[in-house]
N, CA, C, O and CB atoms as a CASP TS submission, in Angstrom:
PFRMAT TS
TARGET T0000
AUTHOR 0000-0000-0000
METHOD Language model
MODEL 1
PARENT N/A
ATOM      1  N   MET     1      27.973  83.017  78.657  1.00  0.00           N
ATOM      2  CA  MET     1      27.007  84.075  78.460  1.00  0.00           C
ATOM      3  C   MET     1      27.629  85.422  78.790  1.00  0.00           C
ATOM      4  O   MET     1      28.579  85.516  79.567  1.00  0.00           O
ATOM      5  CB  MET     1      25.762  83.833  79.312  1.00  0.00           C
ATOM      6  N   ALA     2      27.076  86.455  78.186  1.00  0.00           N
ATOM      7  CA  ALA     2      27.579  87.807  78.410  1.00  0.00           C
ATOM      8  C   ALA     2      27.131  88.314  79.770  1.00  0.00           C
ATOM      9  O   ALA     2      26.044  88.001  80.256  1.00  0.00           O
ATOM     10  CB  ALA     2      27.102  88.759  77.300  1.00  0.00           C
ATOM     11  N   GLU     3      28.000  89.099  80.357  1.00  0.00           N
ATOM     12  CA  GLU     3      27.646  89.689  81.644  1.00  0.00           C
ATOM     13  C   GLU     3      26.793  90.930  81.421  1.00  0.00           C
ATOM     14  O   GLU     3      26.985  91.656  80.446  1.00  0.00           O
ATOM     15  CB  GLU     3      28.913  90.039  82.457  1.00  0.00           C
ATOM     16  N   HIS     4      25.876  91.164  82.303  1.00  0.00           N
ATOM     17  CA  HIS     4      25.004  92.327  82.201  1.00  0.00           C
ATOM     18  C   HIS     4      25.345  93.290  83.330  1.00  0.00           C
ATOM     19  O   HIS     4      25.210  92.969  84.511  1.00  0.00           O
ATOM     20  CB  HIS     4      23.502  91.913  82.252  1.00  0.00           C
ATOM     21  N   HIS     5      25.794  94.492  82.929  1.00  0.00           N
ATOM     22  CA  HIS     5      26.128  95.510  83.915  1.00  0.00           C
ATOM     23  C   HIS     5      25.031  96.563  83.920  1.00  0.00           C
ATOM     24  O   HIS     5      24.498  96.926  82.871  1.00  0.00           O
ATOM     25  CB  HIS     5      27.514  96.151  83.617  1.00  0.00           C
ATOM     26  N   THR     6      24.706  97.037  85.081  1.00  0.00           N
ATOM     27  CA  THR     6      23.658  98.042  85.188  1.00  0.00           C
ATOM     28  C   THR     6      24.215  99.439  85.419  1.00  0.00           C
ATOM     29  O   THR     6      23.479 100.418  85.291  1.00  0.00           O
ATOM     30  CB  THR     6      22.715  97.682  86.302  1.00  0.00           C
ATOM     31  N   GLY     7      25.499  99.555  85.756  1.00  0.00           N
ATOM     32  CA  GLY     7      26.108 100.857  86.032  1.00  0.00           C
ATOM     33  C   GLY     7      26.627 101.507  84.758  1.00  0.00           C
ATOM     34  O   GLY     7      26.480 100.960  83.665  1.00  0.00           O
ATOM     35  N   PRO     8      27.231 102.672  84.908  1.00  0.00           N
ATOM     36  CA  PRO     8      27.793 103.356  83.735  1.00  0.00           C
ATOM     37  C   PRO     8      28.968 102.570  83.152  1.00  0.00           C
ATOM     38  O   PRO     8      29.705 101.897  83.873  1.00  0.00           O
ATOM     39  CB  PRO     8      28.246 104.783  84.109  1.00  0.00           C
ATOM     40  N   VAL     9      29.123 102.669  81.854  1.00  0.00           N
ATOM     41  CA  VAL     9      30.180 101.931  81.180  1.00  0.00           C
ATOM     42  C   VAL     9      31.537 102.523  81.525  1.00  0.00           C
ATOM     43  O   VAL     9      32.497 101.789  81.763  1.00  0.00           O
ATOM     44  CB  VAL     9      29.963 101.938  79.662  1.00  0.00           C
ATOM     45  N   GLU    10      31.620 103.834  81.554  1.00  0.00           N
ATOM     46  CA  GLU    10      32.894 104.486  81.829  1.00  0.00           C
ATOM     47  C   GLU    10      32.762 105.358  83.061  1.00  0.00           C
ATOM     48  O   GLU    10      31.875 106.208  83.137  1.00  0.00           O
ATOM     49  CB  GLU    10      33.361 105.321  80.622  1.00  0.00           C
ATOM     50  N   THR    11      33.624 105.152  84.005  1.00  0.00           N
ATOM     51  CA  THR    11      33.603 105.961  85.216  1.00  0.00           C
ATOM     52  C   THR    11      34.971 106.605  85.405  1.00  0.00           C
ATOM     53  O   THR    11      35.556 106.518  86.484  1.00  0.00           O
ATOM     54  CB  THR    11      33.218 105.104  86.454  1.00  0.00           C
ATOM     55  N   GLY    12      35.479 107.249  84.366  1.00  0.00           N
ATOM     56  CA  GLY    12      36.798 107.876  84.408  1.00  0.00           C
ATOM     57  C   GLY    12      36.738 109.250  85.045  1.00  0.00           C
ATOM     58  O   GLY    12      35.742 109.636  85.656  1.00  0.00           O
ATOM     59  N   ALA    13      37.823 109.970  84.885  1.00  0.00           N
ATOM     60  CA  ALA    13      37.915 111.319  85.426  1.00  0.00           C
ATOM     61  C   ALA    13      36.988 112.258  84.658  1.00  0.00           C
ATOM     62  O   ALA    13      36.701 112.017  83.486  1.00  0.00           O
ATOM     63  CB  ALA    13      39.369 111.829  85.369  1.00  0.00           C
ATOM     64  N   PRO    14      36.524 113.306  85.294  1.00  0.00           N
ATOM     65  CA  PRO    14      35.654 114.257  84.594  1.00  0.00           C
ATOM     66  C   PRO    14      36.437 114.982  83.493  1.00  0.00           C
ATOM     67  O   PRO    14      37.651 115.162  83.587  1.00  0.00           O
ATOM     68  CB  PRO    14      35.050 115.283  85.592  1.00  0.00           C
ATOM     69  N   MET    15      35.708 115.393  82.445  1.00  0.00           N
ATOM     70  CA  MET    15      36.335 116.076  81.315  1.00  0.00           C
ATOM     71  C   MET    15      36.786 117.478  81.708  1.00  0.00           C
ATOM     72  O   MET    15      36.123 118.162  82.487  1.00  0.00           O
ATOM     73  CB  MET    15      35.369 116.147  80.128  1.00  0.00           C
ATOM     74  N   ASP    16      37.918 117.892  81.161  1.00  0.00           N
ATOM     75  CA  ASP    16      38.407 119.244  81.341  1.00  0.00           C
ATOM     76  C   ASP    16      37.902 120.056  80.149  1.00  0.00           C
ATOM     77  O   ASP    16      38.570 120.128  79.117  1.00  0.00           O
ATOM     78  CB  ASP    16      39.983 119.286  81.459  1.00  0.00           C
ATOM     79  N   TYR    17      36.746 120.657  80.286  1.00  0.00           N
ATOM     80  CA  TYR    17      36.089 121.332  79.173  1.00  0.00           C
ATOM     81  C   TYR    17      36.865 122.557  78.701  1.00  0.00           C
ATOM     82  O   TYR    17      36.846 122.870  77.510  1.00  0.00           O
ATOM     83  CB  TYR    17      34.687 121.737  79.570  1.00  0.00           C
ATOM     84  N   ARG    18      37.535 123.248  79.593  1.00  0.00           N
ATOM     85  CA  ARG    18      38.321 124.415  79.196  1.00  0.00           C
ATOM     86  C   ARG    18      39.459 123.986  78.267  1.00  0.00           C
ATOM     87  O   ARG    18      39.709 124.644  77.257  1.00  0.00           O
ATOM     88  CB  ARG    18      38.883 125.147  80.444  1.00  0.00           C
ATOM     89  N   GLU    19      40.140 122.906  78.592  1.00  0.00           N
ATOM     90  CA  GLU    19      41.219 122.400  77.741  1.00  0.00           C
ATOM     91  C   GLU    19      40.670 121.867  76.417  1.00  0.00           C
ATOM     92  O   GLU    19      41.303 122.012  75.371  1.00  0.00           O
ATOM     93  CB  GLU    19      42.004 121.297  78.471  1.00  0.00           C
ATOM     94  N   HIS    20      39.504 121.257  76.470  1.00  0.00           N
ATOM     95  CA  HIS    20      38.858 120.766  75.251  1.00  0.00           C
ATOM     96  C   HIS    20      38.530 121.925  74.308  1.00  0.00           C
ATOM     97  O   HIS    20      38.740 121.818  73.099  1.00  0.00           O
ATOM     98  CB  HIS    20      37.574 119.982  75.599  1.00  0.00           C
ATOM     99  N   GLU    21      38.024 123.014  74.845  1.00  0.00           N
ATOM    100  CA  GLU    21      37.706 124.191  74.028  1.00  0.00           C
ATOM    101  C   GLU    21      38.966 124.794  73.414  1.00  0.00           C
ATOM    102  O   GLU    21      38.949 125.204  72.254  1.00  0.00           O
ATOM    103  CB  GLU    21      36.977 125.247  74.872  1.00  0.00           C
ATOM    104  N   LYS    22      40.070 124.854  74.183  1.00  0.00           N
ATOM    105  CA  LYS    22      41.322 125.389  73.647  1.00  0.00           C
ATOM    106  C   LYS    22      41.848 124.521  72.512  1.00  0.00           C
ATOM    107  O   LYS    22      42.325 125.047  71.506  1.00  0.00           O
ATOM    108  CB  LYS    22      42.373 125.498  74.753  1.00  0.00           C
ATOM    109  N   THR    23      41.770 123.212  72.655  1.00  0.00           N
ATOM    110  CA  THR    23      42.226 122.303  71.607  1.00  0.00           C
ATOM    111  C   THR    23      41.364 122.454  70.363  1.00  0.00           C
ATOM    112  O   THR    23      41.890 122.471  69.250  1.00  0.00           O
ATOM    113  CB  THR    23      42.200 120.848  72.101  1.00  0.00           C
ATOM    114  N   TYR    24      40.074 122.562  70.529  1.00  0.00           N
ATOM    115  CA  TYR    24      39.162 122.739  69.402  1.00  0.00           C
ATOM    116  C   TYR    24      39.446 124.052  68.670  1.00  0.00           C
ATOM    117  O   TYR    24      39.472 124.087  67.440  1.00  0.00           O
ATOM    118  CB  TYR    24      37.703 122.704  69.885  1.00  0.00           C
ATOM    119  N   ASP    25      39.658 125.131  69.427  1.00  0.00           N
ATOM    120  CA  ASP    25      39.951 126.425  68.813  1.00  0.00           C
ATOM    121  C   ASP    25      41.266 126.387  68.038  1.00  0.00           C
ATOM    122  O   ASP    25      41.364 126.971  66.959  1.00  0.00           O
ATOM    123  CB  ASP    25      40.004 127.518  69.880  1.00  0.00           C
ATOM    124  N   MET    26      42.288 125.697  68.586  1.00  0.00           N
ATOM    125  CA  MET    26      43.563 125.577  67.873  1.00  0.00           C
ATOM    126  C   MET    26      43.400 124.759  66.598  1.00  0.00           C
ATOM    127  O   MET    26      44.007 125.085  65.579  1.00  0.00           O
ATOM    128  CB  MET    26      44.627 124.935  68.777  1.00  0.00           C
ATOM    129  N   PHE    27      42.597 123.709  66.636  1.00  0.00           N
ATOM    130  CA  PHE    27      42.357 122.890  65.456  1.00  0.00           C
ATOM    131  C   PHE    27      41.654 123.690  64.364  1.00  0.00           C
ATOM    132  O   PHE    27      42.024 123.602  63.193  1.00  0.00           O
ATOM    133  CB  PHE    27      41.531 121.662  65.822  1.00  0.00           C
ATOM    134  N   ILE    28      40.650 124.462  64.741  1.00  0.00           N
ATOM    135  CA  ILE    28      39.918 125.278  63.774  1.00  0.00           C
ATOM    136  C   ILE    28      40.847 126.333  63.159  1.00  0.00           C
ATOM    137  O   ILE    28      40.797 126.569  61.952  1.00  0.00           O
ATOM    138  CB  ILE    28      38.697 125.957  64.450  1.00  0.00           C
ATOM    139  N   ALA    29      41.690 126.966  63.979  1.00  0.00           N
ATOM    140  CA  ALA    29      42.625 127.977  63.462  1.00  0.00           C
ATOM    141  C   ALA    29      43.643 127.343  62.518  1.00  0.00           C
ATOM    142  O   ALA    29      43.947 127.911  61.469  1.00  0.00           O
ATOM    143  CB  ALA    29      43.352 128.688  64.623  1.00  0.00           C
ATOM    144  N   ALA    30      44.173 126.171  62.877  1.00  0.00           N
ATOM    145  CA  ALA    30      45.145 125.498  62.011  1.00  0.00           C
ATOM    146  C   ALA    30      44.512 125.088  60.693  1.00  0.00           C
ATOM    147  O   ALA    30      45.150 125.193  59.645  1.00  0.00           O
ATOM    148  CB  ALA    30      45.729 124.273  62.712  1.00  0.00           C
ATOM    149  N   THR    31      43.281 124.626  60.724  1.00  0.00           N
ATOM    150  CA  THR    31      42.573 124.257  59.500  1.00  0.00           C
ATOM    151  C   THR    31      42.317 125.480  58.624  1.00  0.00           C
ATOM    152  O   THR    31      42.492 125.428  57.406  1.00  0.00           O
ATOM    153  CB  THR    31      41.248 123.565  59.838  1.00  0.00           C
ATOM    154  N   LYS    32      41.907 126.566  59.244  1.00  0.00           N
ATOM    155  CA  LYS    32      41.597 127.798  58.509  1.00  0.00           C
ATOM    156  C   LYS    32      42.851 128.371  57.849  1.00  0.00           C
ATOM    157  O   LYS    32      42.844 128.665  56.653  1.00  0.00           O
ATOM    158  CB  LYS    32      40.971 128.845  59.453  1.00  0.00           C
ATOM    159  N   TYR    33      43.921 128.530  58.620  1.00  0.00           N
ATOM    160  CA  TYR    33      45.142 129.112  58.073  1.00  0.00           C
ATOM    161  C   TYR    33      45.864 128.142  57.133  1.00  0.00           C
ATOM    162  O   TYR    33      46.482 128.574  56.160  1.00  0.00           O
ATOM    163  CB  TYR    33      46.075 129.528  59.208  1.00  0.00           C
ATOM    164  N   GLY    34      45.791 126.853  57.410  1.00  0.00           N
ATOM    165  CA  GLY    34      46.403 125.878  56.509  1.00  0.00           C
ATOM    166  C   GLY    34      45.722 125.840  55.157  1.00  0.00           C
ATOM    167  O   GLY    34      46.392 125.759  54.128  1.00  0.00           O
ATOM    168  N   SER    35      44.413 125.896  55.146  1.00  0.00           N
ATOM    169  CA  SER    35      43.669 125.926  53.884  1.00  0.00           C
ATOM    170  C   SER    35      43.977 127.199  53.099  1.00  0.00           C
ATOM    171  O   SER    35      44.162 127.161  51.883  1.00  0.00           O
ATOM    172  CB  SER    35      42.159 125.821  54.148  1.00  0.00           C
ATOM    173  N   MET    36      44.029 128.323  53.807  1.00  0.00           N
ATOM    174  CA  MET    36      44.350 129.586  53.147  1.00  0.00           C
ATOM    175  C   MET    36      45.757 129.540  52.565  1.00  0.00           C
ATOM    176  O   MET    36      45.976 130.026  51.455  1.00  0.00           O
ATOM    177  CB  MET    36      44.218 130.761  54.131  1.00  0.00           C
ATOM    178  N   LEU    37      46.708 128.971  53.284  1.00  0.00           N
ATOM    179  CA  LEU    37      48.085 128.884  52.799  1.00  0.00           C
ATOM    180  C   LEU    37      48.182 128.028  51.542  1.00  0.00           C
ATOM    181  O   LEU    37      48.895 128.385  50.604  1.00  0.00           O
ATOM    182  CB  LEU    37      48.994 128.316  53.886  1.00  0.00           C
ATOM    183  N   LEU    38      47.478 126.914  51.514  1.00  0.00           N
ATOM    184  CA  LEU    38      47.505 126.053  50.332  1.00  0.00           C
ATOM    185  C   LEU    38      46.862 126.718  49.119  1.00  0.00           C
ATOM    186  O   LEU    38      47.360 126.577  48.002  1.00  0.00           O
ATOM    187  CB  LEU    38      46.803 124.744  50.629  1.00  0.00           C
ATOM    188  N   ILE    39      45.774 127.432  49.323  1.00  0.00           N
ATOM    189  CA  ILE    39      45.121 128.132  48.216  1.00  0.00           C
ATOM    190  C   ILE    39      46.033 129.222  47.664  1.00  0.00           C
ATOM    191  O   ILE    39      46.157 129.374  46.449  1.00  0.00           O
ATOM    192  CB  ILE    39      43.778 128.739  48.671  1.00  0.00           C
ATOM    193  N   VAL    40      46.672 129.981  48.553  1.00  0.00           N
ATOM    194  CA  VAL    40      47.597 131.033  48.121  1.00  0.00           C
ATOM    195  C   VAL    40      48.773 130.435  47.369  1.00  0.00           C
ATOM    196  O   VAL    40      49.197 130.977  46.348  1.00  0.00           O
ATOM    197  CB  VAL    40      48.097 131.846  49.326  1.00  0.00           C
ATOM    198  N   LEU    41      49.308 129.318  47.864  1.00  0.00           N
ATOM    199  CA  LEU    41      50.422 128.660  47.192  1.00  0.00           C
ATOM    200  C   LEU    41      50.033 128.197  45.792  1.00  0.00           C
ATOM    201  O   LEU    41      50.804 128.374  44.849  1.00  0.00           O
ATOM    202  CB  LEU    41      50.910 127.477  48.017  1.00  0.00           C
ATOM    203  N   LEU    42      48.864 127.614  45.646  1.00  0.00           N
ATOM    204  CA  LEU    42      48.412 127.166  44.329  1.00  0.00           C
ATOM    205  C   LEU    42      48.188 128.337  43.372  1.00  0.00           C
ATOM    206  O   LEU    42      48.504 128.234  42.187  1.00  0.00           O
ATOM    207  CB  LEU    42      47.128 126.360  44.465  1.00  0.00           C
ATOM    208  N   LEU    43      47.652 129.437  43.872  1.00  0.00           N
ATOM    209  CA  LEU    43      47.462 130.612  43.026  1.00  0.00           C
ATOM    210  C   LEU    43      48.801 131.211  42.595  1.00  0.00           C
ATOM    211  O   LEU    43      48.952 131.634  41.449  1.00  0.00           O
ATOM    212  CB  LEU    43      46.631 131.662  43.762  1.00  0.00           C
ATOM    213  N   ALA    44      49.769 131.246  43.508  1.00  0.00           N
ATOM    214  CA  ALA    44      51.088 131.773  43.163  1.00  0.00           C
ATOM    215  C   ALA    44      51.792 130.863  42.168  1.00  0.00           C
ATOM    216  O   ALA    44      52.464 131.351  41.259  1.00  0.00           O
ATOM    217  CB  ALA    44      51.946 131.940  44.420  1.00  0.00           C
ATOM    218  N   MET    45      51.649 129.549  42.322  1.00  0.00           N
ATOM    219  CA  MET    45      52.246 128.622  41.360  1.00  0.00           C
ATOM    220  C   MET    45      51.593 128.773  39.993  1.00  0.00           C
ATOM    221  O   MET    45      52.271 128.691  38.969  1.00  0.00           O
ATOM    222  CB  MET    45      52.116 127.173  41.853  1.00  0.00           C
ATOM    223  N   THR    46      50.297 128.990  39.968  1.00  0.00           N
ATOM    224  CA  THR    46      49.596 129.201  38.708  1.00  0.00           C
ATOM    225  C   THR    46      50.093 130.472  38.025  1.00  0.00           C
ATOM    226  O   THR    46      50.322 130.483  36.815  1.00  0.00           O
ATOM    227  CB  THR    46      48.080 129.278  38.942  1.00  0.00           C
ATOM    228  N   ALA    47      50.257 131.538  38.798  1.00  0.00           N
ATOM    229  CA  ALA    47      50.755 132.787  38.218  1.00  0.00           C
ATOM    230  C   ALA    47      52.181 132.618  37.717  1.00  0.00           C
ATOM    231  O   ALA    47      52.528 133.147  36.661  1.00  0.00           O
ATOM    232  CB  ALA    47      50.688 133.924  39.247  1.00  0.00           C
ATOM    233  N   GLY    48      53.000 131.901  38.447  1.00  0.00           N
ATOM    234  CA  GLY    48      54.387 131.735  38.066  1.00  0.00           C
ATOM    235  C   GLY    48      54.584 130.817  36.878  1.00  0.00           C
ATOM    236  O   GLY    48      55.379 131.118  35.988  1.00  0.00           O
ATOM    237  N   PHE    49      53.875 129.709  36.852  1.00  0.00           N
ATOM    238  CA  PHE    49      54.081 128.720  35.796  1.00  0.00           C
ATOM    239  C   PHE    49      53.282 129.009  34.536  1.00  0.00           C
ATOM    240  O   PHE    49      53.824 128.941  33.433  1.00  0.00           O
ATOM    241  CB  PHE    49      53.725 127.360  36.303  1.00  0.00           C
ATOM    242  N   PHE    50      52.013 129.328  34.683  1.00  0.00           N
ATOM    243  CA  PHE    50      51.137 129.471  33.530  1.00  0.00           C
ATOM    244  C   PHE    50      50.865 130.917  33.147  1.00  0.00           C
ATOM    245  O   PHE    50      50.489 131.192  32.007  1.00  0.00           O
ATOM    246  CB  PHE    50      49.847 128.783  33.798  1.00  0.00           C
ATOM    247  N   GLY    51      51.047 131.839  34.073  1.00  0.00           N
ATOM    248  CA  GLY    51      50.765 133.234  33.788  1.00  0.00           C
ATOM    249  C   GLY    51      51.955 133.974  33.222  1.00  0.00           C
ATOM    250  O   GLY    51      51.832 135.138  32.840  1.00  0.00           O
ATOM    251  N   GLY    52      53.096 133.331  33.160  1.00  0.00           N
ATOM    252  CA  GLY    52      54.276 133.973  32.623  1.00  0.00           C
ATOM    253  C   GLY    52      54.980 134.896  33.590  1.00  0.00           C
ATOM    254  O   GLY    52      55.834 135.680  33.176  1.00  0.00           O
ATOM    255  N   ALA    53      54.647 134.827  34.865  1.00  0.00           N
ATOM    256  CA  ALA    53      55.265 135.718  35.848  1.00  0.00           C
ATOM    257  C   ALA    53      56.654 135.246  36.244  1.00  0.00           C
ATOM    258  O   ALA    53      57.477 136.054  36.672  1.00  0.00           O
ATOM    259  CB  ALA    53      54.391 135.827  37.083  1.00  0.00           C
ATOM    260  N   GLY    54      56.927 133.974  36.112  1.00  0.00           N
ATOM    261  CA  GLY    54      58.237 133.448  36.487  1.00  0.00           C
ATOM    262  C   GLY    54      58.368 133.274  37.983  1.00  0.00           C
ATOM    263  O   GLY    54      57.399 133.409  38.730  1.00  0.00           O
ATOM    264  N   LEU    55      59.587 132.970  38.410  1.00  0.00           N
ATOM    265  CA  LEU    55      59.844 132.692  39.825  1.00  0.00           C
ATOM    266  C   LEU    55      59.614 133.925  40.701  1.00  0.00           C
ATOM    267  O   LEU    55      58.913 133.849  41.710  1.00  0.00           O
ATOM    268  CB  LEU    55      61.274 132.188  40.008  1.00  0.00           C
ATOM    269  N   LEU    56      60.192 135.038  40.323  1.00  0.00           N
ATOM    270  CA  LEU    56      60.046 136.237  41.150  1.00  0.00           C
ATOM    271  C   LEU    56      58.616 136.769  41.141  1.00  0.00           C
ATOM    272  O   LEU    56      58.126 137.258  42.159  1.00  0.00           O
ATOM    273  CB  LEU    56      60.999 137.321  40.669  1.00  0.00           C
ATOM    274  N   GLY    57      57.958 136.674  40.008  1.00  0.00           N
ATOM    275  CA  GLY    57      56.559 137.096  39.948  1.00  0.00           C
ATOM    276  C   GLY    57      55.669 136.213  40.800  1.00  0.00           C
ATOM    277  O   GLY    57      54.774 136.704  41.488  1.00  0.00           O
ATOM    278  N   GLY    58      55.916 134.894  40.757  1.00  0.00           N
ATOM    279  CA  GLY    58      55.144 133.978  41.595  1.00  0.00           C
ATOM    280  C   GLY    58      55.397 134.211  43.069  1.00  0.00           C
ATOM    281  O   GLY    58      54.474 134.133  43.880  1.00  0.00           O
ATOM    282  N   LEU    59      56.650 134.498  43.423  1.00  0.00           N
ATOM    283  CA  LEU    59      56.979 134.805  44.814  1.00  0.00           C
ATOM    284  C   LEU    59      56.297 136.097  45.262  1.00  0.00           C
ATOM    285  O   LEU    59      55.792 136.184  46.382  1.00  0.00           O
ATOM    286  CB  LEU    59      58.502 134.920  44.992  1.00  0.00           C
ATOM    287  N   PHE    60      56.286 137.093  44.384  1.00  0.00           N
ATOM    288  CA  PHE    60      55.611 138.359  44.683  1.00  0.00           C
ATOM    289  C   PHE    60      54.117 138.144  44.883  1.00  0.00           C
ATOM    290  O   PHE    60      53.528 138.678  45.823  1.00  0.00           O
ATOM    291  CB  PHE    60      55.851 139.377  43.558  1.00  0.00           C
ATOM    292  N   VAL    61      53.512 137.369  44.007  1.00  0.00           N
ATOM    293  CA  VAL    61      52.081 137.067  44.131  1.00  0.00           C
ATOM    294  C   VAL    61      51.816 136.311  45.430  1.00  0.00           C
ATOM    295  O   VAL    61      50.829 136.585  46.112  1.00  0.00           O
ATOM    296  CB  VAL    61      51.585 136.239  42.916  1.00  0.00           C
ATOM    297  N   PHE    62      52.692 135.358  45.781  1.00  0.00           N
ATOM    298  CA  PHE    62      52.536 134.587  47.015  1.00  0.00           C
ATOM    299  C   PHE    62      52.568 135.495  48.237  1.00  0.00           C
ATOM    300  O   PHE    62      51.725 135.370  49.126  1.00  0.00           O
ATOM    301  CB  PHE    62      53.632 133.523  47.124  1.00  0.00           C
ATOM    302  N   ILE    63      53.531 136.406  48.288  1.00  0.00           N
ATOM    303  CA  ILE    63      53.661 137.290  49.456  1.00  0.00           C
ATOM    304  C   ILE    63      52.464 138.223  49.569  1.00  0.00           C
ATOM    305  O   ILE    63      51.933 138.424  50.662  1.00  0.00           O
ATOM    306  CB  ILE    63      54.960 138.110  49.370  1.00  0.00           C
ATOM    307  N   ILE    64      52.041 138.788  48.459  1.00  0.00           N
ATOM    308  CA  ILE    64      50.900 139.709  48.484  1.00  0.00           C
ATOM    309  C   ILE    64      49.615 138.980  48.898  1.00  0.00           C
ATOM    310  O   ILE    64      48.866 139.461  49.748  1.00  0.00           O
ATOM    311  CB  ILE    64      50.714 140.370  47.101  1.00  0.00           C
ATOM    312  N   LEU    65      49.371 137.810  48.284  1.00  0.00           N
ATOM    313  CA  LEU    65      48.153 137.063  48.621  1.00  0.00           C
ATOM    314  C   LEU    65      48.194 136.515  50.045  1.00  0.00           C
ATOM    315  O   LEU    65      47.160 136.436  50.707  1.00  0.00           O
ATOM    316  CB  LEU    65      47.951 135.915  47.635  1.00  0.00           C
ATOM    317  N   LEU    66      49.368 136.140  50.516  1.00  0.00           N
ATOM    318  CA  LEU    66      49.491 135.649  51.885  1.00  0.00           C
ATOM    319  C   LEU    66      49.159 136.752  52.884  1.00  0.00           C
ATOM    320  O   LEU    66      48.439 136.517  53.855  1.00  0.00           O
ATOM    321  CB  LEU    66      50.907 135.110  52.139  1.00  0.00           C
ATOM    322  N   ALA    67      49.676 137.945  52.651  1.00  0.00           N
ATOM    323  CA  ALA    67      49.369 139.069  53.541  1.00  0.00           C
ATOM    324  C   ALA    67      47.876 139.399  53.510  1.00  0.00           C
ATOM    325  O   ALA    67      47.267 139.644  54.551  1.00  0.00           O
ATOM    326  CB  ALA    67      50.194 140.309  53.144  1.00  0.00           C
ATOM    327  N   ALA    68      47.292 139.405  52.309  1.00  0.00           N
ATOM    328  CA  ALA    68      45.856 139.679  52.194  1.00  0.00           C
ATOM    329  C   ALA    68      45.036 138.568  52.845  1.00  0.00           C
ATOM    330  O   ALA    68      44.030 138.843  53.500  1.00  0.00           O
ATOM    331  CB  ALA    68      45.455 139.836  50.715  1.00  0.00           C
ATOM    332  N   GLY    69      45.457 137.323  52.670  1.00  0.00           N
ATOM    333  CA  GLY    69      44.733 136.203  53.265  1.00  0.00           C
ATOM    334  C   GLY    69      44.754 136.226  54.777  1.00  0.00           C
ATOM    335  O   GLY    69      43.734 135.979  55.420  1.00  0.00           O
ATOM    336  N   ILE    70      45.909 136.522  55.348  1.00  0.00           N
ATOM    337  CA  ILE    70      45.996 136.594  56.807  1.00  0.00           C
ATOM    338  C   ILE    70      45.114 137.726  57.328  1.00  0.00           C
ATOM    339  O   ILE    70      44.447 137.577  58.352  1.00  0.00           O
ATOM    340  CB  ILE    70      47.464 136.800  57.261  1.00  0.00           C
ATOM    341  N   PHE    71      45.111 138.854  56.623  1.00  0.00           N
ATOM    342  CA  PHE    71      44.265 139.975  57.033  1.00  0.00           C
ATOM    343  C   PHE    71      42.787 139.609  56.955  1.00  0.00           C
ATOM    344  O   PHE    71      42.013 139.964  57.845  1.00  0.00           O
ATOM    345  CB  PHE    71      44.546 141.201  56.163  1.00  0.00           C
ATOM    346  N   LEU    72      42.390 138.903  55.900  1.00  0.00           N
ATOM    347  CA  LEU    72      40.969 138.582  55.703  1.00  0.00           C
ATOM    348  C   LEU    72      40.486 137.427  56.576  1.00  0.00           C
ATOM    349  O   LEU    72      39.321 137.406  56.973  1.00  0.00           O
ATOM    350  CB  LEU    72      40.720 138.247  54.254  1.00  0.00           C
ATOM    351  N   VAL    73      41.349 136.479  56.878  1.00  0.00           N
ATOM    352  CA  VAL    73      40.932 135.305  57.640  1.00  0.00           C
ATOM    353  C   VAL    73      40.743 135.625  59.114  1.00  0.00           C
ATOM    354  O   VAL    73      39.940 134.977  59.785  1.00  0.00           O
ATOM    355  CB  VAL    73      41.947 134.190  57.482  1.00  0.00           C
ATOM    356  N   ARG    74      41.457 136.597  59.625  1.00  0.00           N
ATOM    357  CA  ARG    74      41.328 136.940  61.041  1.00  0.00           C
ATOM    358  C   ARG    74      39.932 137.311  61.314  1.00  0.00           C
ATOM    359  O   ARG    74      39.591 137.639  62.451  1.00  0.00           O
ATOM    360  CB  ARG    74      42.261 138.066  61.447  1.00  0.00           C
TER
END
């Protein structure tokens, strides 16, 4: 038969909420900037491959959009 416990299931160390908040904030920032970077990369590839801008044009579009994205995401 199963044992029946009446106490708490976990009696570990208390949570470090300050460290938890820092980890959460870093995760949100990485997600935000990572998503922005991928969108900028796809737009630059589209301009370079399909827009006729070529390699240098796509690189130029990437740099301009990356700078604008970082400014807007902050």
